[in-house]
C-alpha angles and dihedrals in degrees: 000000000000118000115268121243112260118246118250091236092056091048091049094049093048091050091048089054090049090248097118091120090072091063099086093057098033100087091053092046091050091049091051090048093053093047093049097040091234121192110251090238091055091049092050091050091050093050094046091045089054089054094046090052092048092050092047090052092049092047092052091046090051093049091047090051092051089049088054093239117156108245093222096049098090132126092254087067095046111118103223090180096059120124094263135105127218140141101283093184091055092049091051088051093049091052088064087064094223087137088062094051090049095044095243124147133232125219115195110195134181146104123297119293101016096115105268094136093046093053092047091051091044090055087050091054090050090052091050090053090053091054099257125141113246136187121186127186140148114255091240094053092043094054092045091052093048090049090054090046089063089061096055096038095248096111097103093047092048092050090051090052093049091045094055106040110112095239125019115192117195113186127203095011116182100020090136142008114287126223126229096271094048091047090051092049097051091043091053092049094049091046094048092048096043107128088343104078139358133257132195114204127183118201143164089213133073112240090249086067092053089073090069097050100045114090099224115053094202094050089044093056092047092047095048092046095050095044102042096044090056099040140092112226116220107185119193121194131179144062126343117260089217092074087072091052095056111120115244133192117260119231120233 
């Protein structure tokens, strides 16, 4: 039996109550209710549950967007069969987010293209689902934004915001040498968050190599010591995922 057309009065009332988003699925739900002889109370619960789920999904998507997390970089899309090696038990443990509750950090290391960024974003999505505040940004963009914040006198406020968010994700850290201001910024963030809030860093370099790219040797030693002694190390080795994304000609 095809779904019946909804009455204009019902459509008007639902829209007045800000429930217009239930309209696309409502005819099918009503059809199912008639065929199954559902109790009106059960039908009402089903319809309202659909709306609650929709709103929850939209709320999480909005929070993830504000956190600058890529929508597609979630654990459901992680290719566990890829030609890479890593500590699977550690990753399973990290997904529980106990590191976040205990204010530990996570360092995801490996060569280009092995999925470091995806895992960092996926952990961010998990944190969003658990109700935590998240901010995700590449190191290059972060330093550029903080540099601009010095010009309009918002630098201190921005550092406070970054220092207090539940989970701060900095992607592609240590790709290049950092100047004195960048070194001071990352040092202040690591120091402020030490045993107070968690960070996830992705890097192509081992922390021992950070000493050579930070401008101030003393700050560099303090930063590396504080971060590494409070961080889980997830090392990924293997082939780049991006080889599989290379466009190829189609025969025929």
